Every structure is written in structure tokens, then in C-alpha cells.
C-alpha positions as CSV (number, residue, x, y, z in Angstrom):
1,M,-2.2,-2.2,9.8
2,L,-0.3,-5.5,7.9
3,S,2.6,-6.9,9.9
4,E,6.2,-7.1,7.7
5,R,5.0,-10.6,7.1
6,D,1.9,-9.8,5.7
7,L,3.6,-7.2,3.9
8,E,6.0,-9.4,2.5
9,S,3.8,-12.2,1.4
10,I,1.9,-9.8,-0.3
11,Q,4.4,-8.0,-2.1
12,H,6.2,-11.6,-2.6
13,W,3.1,-13.2,-4.8
14,I,2.3,-9.4,-6.5
15,S,5.7,-9.9,-8.2
16,Q,5.5,-13.9,-8.8
17,M,1.7,-12.5,-10.3
18,K,3.2,-9.6,-12.7
19,R,5.5,-12.1,-14.2
20,S,3.3,-14.2,-15.5
21,T,2.5,-13.6,-19.0
22,S,0.7,-16.5,-20.5
23,K,-3.0,-16.1,-21.5
24,M,-3.7,-18.6,-19.3
25,E,-2.5,-16.8,-16.4
26,K,-4.6,-13.7,-16.6
27,H,-7.0,-14.7,-14.0
28,H,-5.1,-16.5,-11.2
29,D,-6.7,-19.5,-9.2
30,V,-7.8,-18.1,-6.1
31,S,-6.4,-21.1,-4.3
32,K,-2.8,-20.9,-5.9
33,A,-3.4,-17.0,-5.0
34,I,-3.8,-18.4,-0.9
35,N,-1.8,-20.7,-0.9
36,A,0.7,-18.5,-2.3
37,L,-0.6,-15.8,0.3
38,R,-0.8,-17.9,3.5
39,L,-2.1,-14.6,5.0
40,N,-3.1,-15.4,8.6
41,Y,-7.4,-14.3,8.3
42,K,-10.2,-15.3,7.6
43,I,-11.0,-15.3,3.9
44,L,-14.3,-12.7,3.1
45,G,-14.8,-13.5,-0.5
46,Y,-13.3,-13.4,-3.7
47,G,-13.4,-12.8,-7.4
48,N,-10.9,-13.1,-10.2
49,T,-9.6,-9.9,-9.1
50,R,-9.0,-10.0,-5.6
51,I,-9.7,-11.8,-2.7
52,V,-10.8,-9.8,0.2
53,Y,-9.7,-10.6,3.7
54,D,-11.6,-9.6,7.4
55,L,-8.5,-8.0,9.5
56,E,-10.7,-8.5,12.4
57,N,-10.7,-4.6,13.4
58,G,-13.1,-3.1,11.9
59,Y,-11.3,-3.7,8.4
60,V,-10.5,-5.6,5.3
61,V,-7.6,-6.1,3.1
62,K,-8.3,-6.7,-0.6
63,V,-4.8,-8.3,-2.1
64,A,-5.3,-8.4,-6.2
65,I,-5.2,-11.8,-7.8
66,S,-4.8,-10.8,-11.5
67,R,-3.4,-7.3,-13.7
68,Q,-7.7,-6.5,-13.4
69,G,-7.3,-6.3,-9.7
70,L,-3.6,-4.3,-9.6
71,T,-6.3,-1.9,-11.7
72,S,-8.8,-2.1,-9.2
73,N,-7.3,-1.5,-5.9
74,Q,-5.7,1.6,-7.8
75,T,-9.0,2.8,-8.9
76,E,-11.1,2.4,-5.7
77,F,-7.8,4.3,-3.5
78,N,-8.2,7.6,-6.5
79,L,-11.6,7.5,-6.7
80,Y,-11.6,7.7,-3.3
81,N,-9.4,10.7,-2.4
82,R,-10.4,12.6,-5.3
83,C,-13.9,12.9,-6.0
84,S,-16.1,15.6,-3.4
85,T,-16.7,15.2,0.2
86,R,-20.2,15.4,-1.4
87,L,-19.4,11.7,-3.1
88,R,-17.4,10.3,-0.8
89,K,-19.7,9.5,1.8
90,Y,-21.8,6.5,-0.3
91,L,-17.8,5.5,-0.8
92,C,-16.4,3.0,1.4
93,P,-13.7,4.5,2.9
94,V,-10.0,3.9,2.3
95,I,-7.4,3.5,4.6
96,D,-3.7,2.7,3.1
97,H,-3.0,1.0,0.9
98,G,0.5,-0.5,-1.6
99,D,1.3,-2.2,-4.2
100,G,-1.5,-4.8,-5.3
101,W,-3.3,-4.6,-1.6
102,I,-5.6,-2.0,-0.2
103,I,-6.9,-1.7,2.9
104,M,-10.8,-0.5,3.6
105,K,-13.1,-0.2,6.5
106,K,-15.0,-3.3,7.2
107,I,-19.6,-2.7,5.8
108,Q,-21.3,-6.1,6.0
109,R,-22.1,-6.1,2.1
110,M,-26.0,-6.4,0.9
111,V,-27.6,-10.0,0.9
112,S,-29.8,-8.5,-2.1
113,L,-31.2,-5.4,-2.8
114,T,-35.2,-4.2,-1.4
115,E,-37.6,-2.6,-3.5
116,E,-36.6,0.9,-1.1
117,Y,-33.2,1.0,-2.1
118,E,-33.4,-0.6,-5.7
119,K,-35.4,3.1,-6.5
120,K,-32.7,4.9,-5.1
121,L,-30.0,3.5,-6.9
122,P,-30.5,5.5,-10.4
123,R,-30.3,8.5,-7.9
124,L,-27.0,7.3,-6.9
125,R,-25.8,6.5,-10.6
126,R,-26.8,9.8,-11.6
127,R,-24.6,11.6,-8.9
128,F,-21.5,9.7,-9.5
129,R,-21.9,10.4,-13.4
130,K,-22.2,14.6,-12.7
131,E,-19.1,14.2,-11.1
132,G,-17.8,12.4,-14.3
133,I,-17.8,8.6,-13.0
134,E,-19.5,5.6,-14.6
135,A,-20.9,4.2,-12.0
136,R,-20.3,0.7,-13.3
137,S,-21.9,-2.8,-10.6
138,L,-23.9,-1.2,-8.7
139,R,-25.4,-4.2,-7.4
140,S,-26.5,-5.9,-3.9
141,K,-22.9,-7.8,-3.4
142,N,-21.4,-5.4,-4.2
143,L,-23.1,-2.5,-1.6
144,A,-23.4,-2.1,2.2
145,I,-26.1,-0.1,4.2
146,S,-24.5,2.5,6.4
147,D,-25.3,2.1,10.4
148,D,-26.1,5.8,11.1
149,N,-28.2,6.8,8.8
150,N,-29.4,3.5,5.9
151,R,-27.3,5.3,3.8
152,I,-26.2,3.4,0.4
153,V,-22.6,2.9,0.6
154,V,-20.4,1.3,-2.6
155,I,-18.1,-1.3,-0.6
156,D,-16.3,-2.5,-4.0
157,Y,-16.1,0.3,-6.7
158,G,-12.8,-1.5,-8.4
159,S,-14.7,-1.2,-12.1
160,F,-15.6,2.7,-11.7
161,K,-14.5,4.4,-14.4
162,Y,-14.4,8.0,-15.4
163,C,-16.6,9.4,-17.8
164,D,-14.8,10.9,-21.4
165,N,-16.8,14.0,-21.2
């Protein structure tokens, strides 16, 4: 889904980011990452760790802009591919990944949680916990509602952790 030019650009950025060792560069300036990447896609959003680009084909690519972003991408890939199918239906599908990037299905995130969905969050959290996963950051900006069955879908689960039970 990514062109050779896109992959080269991402790899160049990731190697540059990994070489940074100063505390000031732990969380890279987003504009520095955007300028270095020069990807020809619309930016849907960004945080301290990743930038999300719209691939305009029903998918997004999340590119790490910090070491934590690398960890978040790996967490999403591992979690999606290792959890049960019962739990997977609550996670945004992972399509592909590489060093510093992950491609996922594009799902419109929630603007705010309605009371109906707010009430569903504790049960969703328990479902993850039952499978040994701490579902961190279950808030509206990390959630979406599936089109087909109005189920909550987590679109950003890079901060989830396996429990030490």
C-alpha cells in the first residue's frame, strides 16, 4: 500500500529519529517529522508519539515520531494478531506494518462519548482484562463506532499493556 518512495522516506526518518539521544529529542517536534517525511497524504491527526496519515483508500498509516511511537506501533500489531477473535472485533484492524509504521483500517473516530457508550466502557475494559490486557486510554479520541453493528472499536490501542497476573 505504501510506495517505495514512502517506505524510503519513512525509513530515513526512523533512522534519523533512532539516532537522536538527547532528552530534548525524546519527543520530536511534529513539524520536524512532517518536514522530514514529506509524505503526500493528508494528516488526520498527531500526538507526541505518532502522526496519522490518510492513505485515501480506506486505510491510514501511523508513523512513529518518537521511540514510544515505535513501541505503540509494535503493541498494536502484536495485540491485534495475538488476541482472541472475540476480542479482535473491538480493535481497529491492522493491515500491515514495518519499522516505524503501521497501516490500519480507517474508521471515523468519535467526537464525544454518548451516555450509551459511556456505560459500555467498563464492560469492554473487563473483556480486555479477562484476556490479560490492561485497556488504557479508553476515551472518545481513541474510539470509533463500527458502521455495521454500532460496536465500540478502539482505533488507538498503542498504550494497552499485557497484565502481569
